[in-house]
C-alpha positions as CSV (number, residue, x, y, z in Angstrom):
1,Q,0.0,0.0,0.0
2,F,2.9,2.3,0.8
3,C,4.3,2.0,-2.7
4,I,1.0,2.4,-4.6
5,F,0.1,5.6,-2.8
6,P,3.4,7.5,-3.5
7,V,3.4,6.4,-7.1
8,F,-0.1,7.8,-7.5
9,I,1.0,11.1,-5.9
10,F,4.1,11.2,-8.1
11,S,2.0,10.7,-11.3
12,F,-0.1,13.7,-10.4
13,Y,3.1,15.7,-9.4
14,R,4.6,14.8,-12.8
15,K,1.6,16.1,-14.7
16,S,1.7,19.3,-12.7
17,L,5.3,19.7,-13.7
18,S,4.5,19.2,-17.3
19,R,1.7,21.8,-17.1
20,S,4.1,24.3,-15.4
21,S,7.0,23.8,-17.7
22,V,8.6,27.2,-18.2
23,R,9.6,26.9,-21.8
24,S,6.2,25.5,-22.8
25,R,4.3,28.3,-21.1
26,M,6.5,31.3,-21.8
27,S,7.9,32.7,-25.0
28,L,11.4,33.3,-23.8
29,K,14.4,33.8,-26.1
30,S,17.2,31.3,-26.7
31,P,19.4,30.7,-23.6
32,K,22.3,32.0,-25.7
33,A,21.0,35.5,-25.2
34,Y,21.5,35.5,-21.5
35,N,24.7,36.1,-19.6
36,S,24.3,33.2,-17.1
37,L,23.6,30.6,-19.8
38,Q,26.4,31.3,-22.3
39,K,28.7,28.5,-23.2
40,G,31.1,27.9,-20.4
41,A,29.1,30.0,-17.9
42,V,26.1,27.8,-17.3
43,I,25.1,28.0,-13.6
44,W,23.4,24.8,-12.5
45,D,23.0,25.9,-9.0
46,P,20.0,28.2,-8.7
47,K,20.2,30.7,-5.8
48,P,16.5,31.5,-4.8
49,L,17.4,33.7,-1.9
50,Q,19.8,35.9,-4.0
51,V,17.2,36.0,-6.8
52,K,14.6,37.1,-4.3
53,K,16.8,40.0,-3.0
54,I,17.6,41.2,-6.6
55,F,13.9,40.9,-7.6
56,E,12.8,43.0,-4.7
57,A,15.5,45.6,-5.2
58,L,14.8,45.7,-9.0
59,K,11.0,46.1,-8.5
60,K,11.5,48.8,-5.9
61,G,13.9,50.7,-8.3
62,L,11.5,50.4,-11.3
63,N,8.6,51.7,-9.1
64,E,10.8,54.6,-8.2
65,Y,11.3,55.4,-11.8
66,L,7.6,55.0,-12.5
67,E,6.6,57.4,-9.6
68,A,9.1,60.0,-10.8
69,H,7.8,59.9,-14.4
70,Q,4.2,59.9,-13.2
71,A,5.0,63.1,-11.2
72,E,6.6,64.6,-14.3
73,L,3.5,63.7,-16.3
74,D,1.2,65.3,-13.7
75,Y,3.4,68.5,-13.8
76,L,3.3,68.7,-17.6
77,S,-0.5,68.0,-17.7
78,G,-1.0,70.9,-15.3
79,R,1.2,73.2,-17.4
80,H,-0.8,72.1,-20.5
81,K,-4.1,73.1,-18.9
82,D,-2.7,76.5,-17.8
83,T,-1.4,77.3,-21.3
84,K,-4.7,76.4,-22.9
85,R,-6.4,78.9,-20.6
86,N,-3.8,81.6,-21.4
87,S,-4.7,82.8,-24.9
88,R,-1.6,85.0,-25.1
89,L,0.7,81.9,-25.6
90,S,1.2,80.8,-29.1
91,P,0.1,77.4,-30.5
92,P,3.7,76.1,-30.8
93,S,4.0,76.2,-27.0
94,L,1.0,73.9,-26.7
95,S,2.3,71.6,-29.4
96,F,5.7,71.3,-27.6
97,L,4.0,70.4,-24.3
98,Q,1.8,67.9,-26.0
99,K,4.9,66.2,-27.5
100,Q,6.5,66.1,-24.1
101,I,3.4,64.6,-22.5
102,R,3.1,61.9,-25.2
103,S,6.8,61.1,-24.7
104,V,6.4,60.6,-21.0
105,E,3.3,58.6,-21.4
106,R,5.1,56.2,-23.8
107,Y,7.9,55.8,-21.3
108,I,5.5,55.1,-18.5
109,R,3.8,52.3,-20.6
110,K,7.3,50.8,-21.2
111,L,8.1,50.9,-17.5
112,E,4.7,49.3,-16.6
113,F,5.4,46.5,-19.2
114,H,8.9,46.1,-17.8
115,I,7.6,45.7,-14.3
116,S,4.9,43.2,-15.3
117,K,7.5,41.1,-17.2
118,V,9.8,41.0,-14.2
119,E,6.9,39.9,-12.0
120,E,5.9,37.2,-14.5
121,L,9.4,35.8,-14.6
122,Y,9.7,35.8,-10.8
123,E,6.3,34.1,-10.4
124,A,7.4,31.4,-12.8
125,Y,10.7,31.1,-10.9
126,C,8.9,30.6,-7.6
127,I,6.7,27.9,-9.1
128,Q,9.7,26.0,-10.4
129,C,11.4,26.5,-7.0
130,R,8.4,25.0,-5.1
131,L,8.2,22.0,-7.6
132,R,12.0,21.4,-7.2
133,D,11.6,21.5,-3.4
134,G,8.7,19.0,-3.7
135,A,10.8,16.7,-5.8
136,T,13.6,16.8,-3.2
137,N,11.2,16.0,-0.4
138,M,9.6,13.1,-2.3
139,K,13.1,11.7,-3.1
140,H,13.8,11.7,0.6
141,A,10.5,10.0,1.4
142,F,11.2,7.3,-1.2
143,S,14.7,6.7,0.1
144,L,13.3,5.8,3.5
145,S,10.8,3.2,2.1
146,P,11.7,-0.4,1.2
147,S,13.3,-0.6,-2.2
148,T,11.0,-2.0,-4.9
149,K,10.9,-1.8,-8.6
150,A,8.1,0.8,-8.5
151,S,10.0,2.9,-6.0
152,R,13.2,2.7,-8.0
153,E,11.3,3.8,-11.2
154,S,9.7,6.7,-9.3
155,L,13.1,7.8,-8.0
156,V,14.4,7.9,-11.5
157,E,11.5,10.0,-12.6
158,L,11.8,12.3,-9.6
159,Y,15.5,12.8,-10.4
160,K,14.6,13.8,-14.0
161,N,12.0,16.2,-12.8
162,F,14.4,17.7,-10.3
163,Q,16.9,18.3,-13.1
164,E,14.2,19.8,-15.3
165,C,13.2,22.2,-12.5
166,T,16.8,23.1,-11.9
167,E,17.3,23.8,-15.6
168,D,14.1,25.9,-15.8
169,M,15.2,28.0,-12.8
170,C,18.6,28.7,-14.4
171,F,16.8,29.6,-17.6
172,I,14.6,32.1,-15.8
173,E,17.6,33.5,-13.9
174,G,19.2,34.2,-17.3
175,A,16.0,35.7,-18.6
176,L,15.7,38.0,-15.5
177,E,19.2,39.3,-16.1
178,V,18.1,40.8,-19.4
179,H,15.7,43.1,-17.4
180,L,18.3,44.4,-14.9
181,G,19.4,47.4,-17.0
182,E,22.9,48.9,-16.8
183,F,25.2,50.3,-14.1
184,H,27.2,53.3,-15.2
185,L,30.3,53.6,-13.0
186,K,32.2,56.8,-12.8
187,M,35.6,57.0,-11.2
188,K,35.8,59.8,-8.6
189,G,39.3,59.1,-7.3
190,L,41.2,57.7,-4.4
191,V,41.0,59.2,-0.9
192,G,44.0,58.7,1.3
193,F,45.1,62.0,2.8
194,A,48.8,61.5,3.9
195,R,49.0,58.1,2.1
196,L,48.6,59.8,-1.3
197,C,51.6,61.8,-2.4
198,P,52.3,63.8,-5.7
199,G,53.8,61.5,-8.3
200,D,52.2,58.3,-6.9
201,Q,50.6,56.1,-9.6
202,Y,47.9,53.6,-9.1
203,E,46.0,51.0,-11.1
204,V,42.4,50.2,-10.3
205,F,40.9,46.9,-11.5
206,V,37.1,46.4,-11.3
207,R,35.5,43.1,-12.3
208,L,31.9,41.9,-12.4
209,G,31.8,38.3,-13.6
210,R,33.5,38.4,-17.0
211,Q,33.2,42.2,-17.3
212,K,36.5,44.0,-16.5
213,W,37.6,47.6,-16.2
214,R,41.3,48.5,-15.7
215,L,42.3,52.1,-15.4
216,K,45.5,53.9,-14.3
217,G,45.8,57.2,-12.4
218,K,48.4,59.6,-11.1
219,I,48.5,62.0,-8.1
220,E,49.4,65.4,-9.4
221,T,51.5,68.1,-7.7
222,D,48.4,70.1,-6.7
223,D,46.9,66.9,-5.1
224,S,44.4,66.5,-8.0
225,Q,44.1,63.1,-9.8
226,T,44.2,62.2,-13.5
227,W,42.8,58.9,-14.8
228,D,43.1,57.5,-18.2
229,E,39.5,56.4,-18.2
230,E,36.7,57.8,-16.0
231,E,33.4,55.9,-17.0
232,K,32.4,52.3,-17.6
233,I,29.1,50.5,-18.2
234,F,28.5,47.2,-16.5
235,I,25.7,44.8,-17.1
236,P,24.3,43.6,-13.7
237,N,24.7,39.9,-12.8
238,L,22.5,37.9,-10.4
239,H,25.3,35.8,-9.1
240,E,28.4,38.0,-9.1
241,K,29.6,40.9,-6.9
242,F,31.9,43.7,-7.9
243,E,35.5,42.9,-7.1
244,I,37.8,45.9,-6.8
245,K,41.6,45.6,-6.7
246,V,44.0,48.6,-6.2
247,T,47.7,48.3,-6.8
248,E,50.4,51.0,-6.6
249,L,52.8,51.2,-9.5
250,R,56.5,51.9,-8.6
251,G,58.6,51.7,-11.8
252,L,58.5,48.1,-12.9
253,A,57.2,46.8,-9.6
254,T,53.6,46.7,-8.4
255,I,52.5,46.7,-4.8
256,L,49.0,45.4,-3.9
257,V,47.1,48.0,-1.8
258,G,44.0,45.9,-1.3
259,V,41.1,43.8,-2.7
260,V,37.5,44.2,-1.7
261,T,34.1,43.0,-2.9
262,C,31.0,45.1,-3.2
263,D,27.4,43.9,-3.5
264,S,25.3,45.7,-6.2
265,I,21.9,45.1,-4.6
266,N,21.7,48.8,-3.4
267,F,22.4,50.2,-6.8
268,F,18.9,49.7,-8.2
269,T,17.7,53.2,-7.5
270,T,16.9,56.3,-9.5
271,K,19.5,58.5,-7.7
272,P,23.3,58.3,-8.4
273,Q,24.9,56.3,-5.6
274,A,28.2,57.6,-4.2
275,I,30.3,54.7,-3.0
276,I,33.3,54.9,-0.8
277,V,35.1,51.6,-0.4
278,D,37.9,50.9,2.2
279,I,40.7,49.4,0.1
280,T,43.1,48.9,3.1
281,E,42.0,47.1,6.2
282,L,42.5,50.3,8.3
283,G,40.7,52.5,5.8
284,T,43.8,54.6,5.1
285,I,43.1,54.4,1.4
286,K,39.6,54.5,0.0
287,L,38.2,54.4,-3.5
288,Q,35.3,56.6,-4.4
289,L,32.9,55.7,-7.2
290,E,29.6,56.9,-8.5
291,V,27.1,54.4,-9.7
292,L,24.0,55.4,-11.8
293,W,21.5,52.7,-12.7
């Protein structure tokens, strides 16, 4: 009786899996389009907690943009009404305001679609996550029961469905990355007070997954800093943190100043974020960046 009952449950569970298959329900692009699923970078270890944090931060940031543009639309609509009442203004003024209003309205519709798409992806991700957890629990239950032909066959099917859920979750993680936007990093310089002397040369290396940014700078006689590159665009990644390494250049020798990591979860906001990172353990040298999402 014990074997017959789980097999029946598993048959129903397998049908629910089939009905909930991500790629059969959703018209997503080829996995090749996504950072996490490119050849040599496939991540077969979904991270639901990390995805949840990124999703919540992303949704909050998108809603901030939506509120800001809605406020702009309200302001333009009010100006449009005022100009219509003021007969002294020329028709071109009304036409210009109408174009601005239409432009903002189009952008708001794009944002609303963007938010709905992100919510749809995350909802599908949660479904696959629950199904995957269910398969794990059922595998554990079968492993505690006496081994029979039926239970062994069920374990094989459960393993296949577990793998399918894992693949679908990774697929959705890659699809979600497409909707994360861009981070525009701007180099603001090193802060070190007495540690920074005129003539000192430094190299800063910033990495996010496979994306890299290497730039060199020099401390001038007036304590200002010159850098060979000041801005760089990074594509956000669900699984990777920013890694920052600073080295001091002394002729042909290089001296490591420090290496730090920085989480990007707080960067999903409408306002530019000023980031000051302690490069040395004591904080005697800091790196200042500005991030705009």
